[in-house]
C-alpha positions in Angstrom: 13.8 -16.0 18.8 14.9 -14.0 15.8 11.6 -14.6 13.8 9.5 -12.2 14.9 8.1 -14.2 17.7 7.5 -13.6 21.0 8.5 -16.7 23.3 6.4 -16.3 27.0 7.0 -20.1 28.2 10.0 -18.8 30.6 10.0 -14.9 30.6 10.1 -13.9 34.0 6.9 -12.3 35.1 7.0 -8.4 36.0 5.5 -8.6 39.1 4.4 -6.8 41.9 7.3 -7.9 44.2 10.0 -7.0 41.8 8.4 -3.7 41.1 8.0 -2.8 44.7 11.9 -3.7 44.7 12.5 -2.0 41.8 10.6 1.2 44.1 13.3 0.6 46.8 16.0 0.6 45.0 15.4 3.6 43.6 14.8 5.4 47.0 17.6 4.6 48.8 20.2 5.2 45.7 18.4 8.7 44.6 20.9 11.1 44.5 24.1 8.4 44.4 26.3 8.4 41.2 28.4 5.9 39.5 31.7 6.0 40.3 33.8 8.8 38.0 30.7 9.6 36.3 27.1 11.4 36.6 25.5 8.6 35.5 22.6 7.5 38.2 23.9 4.7 40.5 20.7 3.2 40.4 20.7 1.8 37.0 23.9 -0.8 38.1 21.2 -2.8 39.6 18.5 -2.4 37.4 21.6 -4.1 35.0 22.5 -6.7 37.1 18.6 -7.7 37.5 17.9 -7.4 33.5 21.3 -9.6 32.9 19.8 -12.4 35.4 16.6 -11.8 33.7 17.7 -13.2 30.6 19.1 -16.3 32.1 15.3 -17.1 33.1 16.1 -15.9 36.9 13.1 -16.3 39.4 11.3 -13.3 41.3 13.7 -13.8 43.8 16.9 -13.9 42.3 15.5 -10.7 40.4 14.4 -8.4 43.6 18.0 -9.3 44.8 19.6 -8.1 42.0 17.2 -4.9 42.0 18.7 -4.7 45.9 22.2 -6.1 46.2 23.8 -2.8 47.1 21.0 -1.5 49.1 22.7 -2.5 52.5 26.5 -2.0 51.9 26.2 1.6 49.4 23.0 3.4 51.4 22.9 2.1 54.9 19.4 0.1 54.2 17.8 -2.6 56.9 18.6 -5.8 55.9 15.7 -6.8 58.2 13.4 -4.2 56.5 14.2 -6.4 53.7 13.8 -9.3 54.7 10.0 -8.2 56.3 9.5 -6.3 52.7 10.8 -9.1 50.5 11.4 -12.6 52.0 14.1 -13.9 53.9 16.0 -15.5 50.6 15.9 -12.3 49.3 17.8 -10.7 52.4 19.6 -13.9 52.5 20.7 -13.3 48.6 21.7 -9.5 49.3 23.8 -10.2 52.5 25.3 -13.0 50.6 26.9 -10.1 48.2 27.8 -7.7 50.9 31.0 -6.5 52.0 31.8 -5.6 55.4 33.7 -2.2 54.6 35.1 -1.9 58.2 37.5 -4.2 56.8 40.4 -3.1 54.6 39.6 -3.3 50.5 42.1 -6.6 50.2 40.4 -8.3 53.0 37.0 -7.8 51.7 37.9 -8.3 48.1 39.4 -12.0 49.5 37.1 -13.0 51.7 34.2 -12.3 48.1 36.3 -14.4 46.2 37.0 -17.4 49.1 33.0 -17.1 49.5 32.5 -18.2 45.9 34.4 -21.5 46.4 31.4 -22.7 48.5 28.4 -20.2 47.8 25.5 -21.7 46.6 24.2 -21.3 42.7 22.0 -18.7 43.0 24.7 -16.3 45.0 26.9 -17.4 42.1 24.6 -16.0 39.4 24.1 -12.7 41.4 27.7 -11.9 41.9 28.9 -13.0 38.5 26.3 -10.6 37.3 27.1 -7.9 39.1 30.5 -8.7 38.3 29.8 -9.0 35.2 28.3 -5.1 34.6 30.7 -3.5 36.1 33.8 -4.8 33.6 31.3 -3.7 31.1 31.3 -0.5 32.0 35.0 -0.1 32.7 35.7 -1.5 29.0 32.4 0.5 27.4 34.2 3.7 29.8 37.4 2.8 28.7 36.4 3.0 25.1 35.0 6.6 25.9 37.3 7.8 27.4 41.0 6.0 27.5 43.2 4.9 30.2 41.6 7.9 32.6 39.2 5.3 33.5 41.8 4.0 35.7 41.7 6.8 37.6 38.5 5.9 39.5 40.0 3.3 41.5 41.4 4.2 44.8 43.6 1.0 44.4 44.9 1.2 41.2 43.9 -1.1 38.3 46.6 -3.6 38.7 44.4 -4.9 41.8 40.7 -4.2 40.1 41.5 -6.4 37.3 42.9 -8.8 40.0 39.8 -8.8 41.8 37.2 -8.4 38.8 39.1 -11.2 37.2 39.4 -13.5 40.2 35.8 -13.1 40.7 34.9 -14.2 37.4 37.1 -17.0 36.9 35.0 -18.4 40.4 31.7 -18.1 38.8 32.8 -19.6 35.3 34.9 -22.3 37.3 31.3 -23.1 39.2 28.2 -21.9 37.8 25.9 -23.9 35.9 23.2 -22.9 33.5 22.8 -19.2 32.8 24.7 -19.5 29.8 24.0 -16.2 28.3 25.8 -14.4 31.4 28.2 -17.0 31.8 29.5 -16.5 28.1 29.1 -12.5 28.5 31.3 -12.8 31.6 34.2 -14.7 29.7 33.8 -12.2 27.1 34.0 -9.2 29.1 36.8 -10.1 31.4 38.9 -11.0 28.8 38.3 -7.5 27.5 39.2 -6.3 30.8 42.7 -7.9 30.5 43.6 -6.7 26.9 42.8 -3.3 28.0 45.9 -0.8 28.2 46.9 0.7 31.4 47.8 3.8 33.1 51.3 4.5 31.0 54.4 5.1 33.8 
């Protein structure tokens, strides 16, 4: 609030269900690190959940944020997620899970196309995910410079295209979540302004 007072009326509760999702994510991502570094991977879904919590996301959306990479990147079972956290959480996770049997370009184009008709909670989840990813690139660029682009196998141009396309799709349709929208708009502008690898 800025005046030293606390606000409780709309704050999302740190519930038993959210705690269970956090423990599930930590267990599934244990030992994984973020691309190009040594940062524990689980910090990514935690950051996504924090961003959504700042917009007063509901319990299911917070759980989905914590679990959003579990199926795609750890092999966790979507049916187990549904049994433990409910069908809506599983549906949200599925909505942002890519089929890695397909090529990078096909997967990314499918994601962008899906956002054109995706419901608001999926837009918020994907927007927060990409916002955190973009922020990591921007922050890491400040530390290591153009070397940050070396972590992307297909190069900086396609990665900037993908992140920018997702950001544009989300910003064009997402309602509410004003803080997320502002952060995403600022970060994608910073991303597009970054120097790229020298020829």
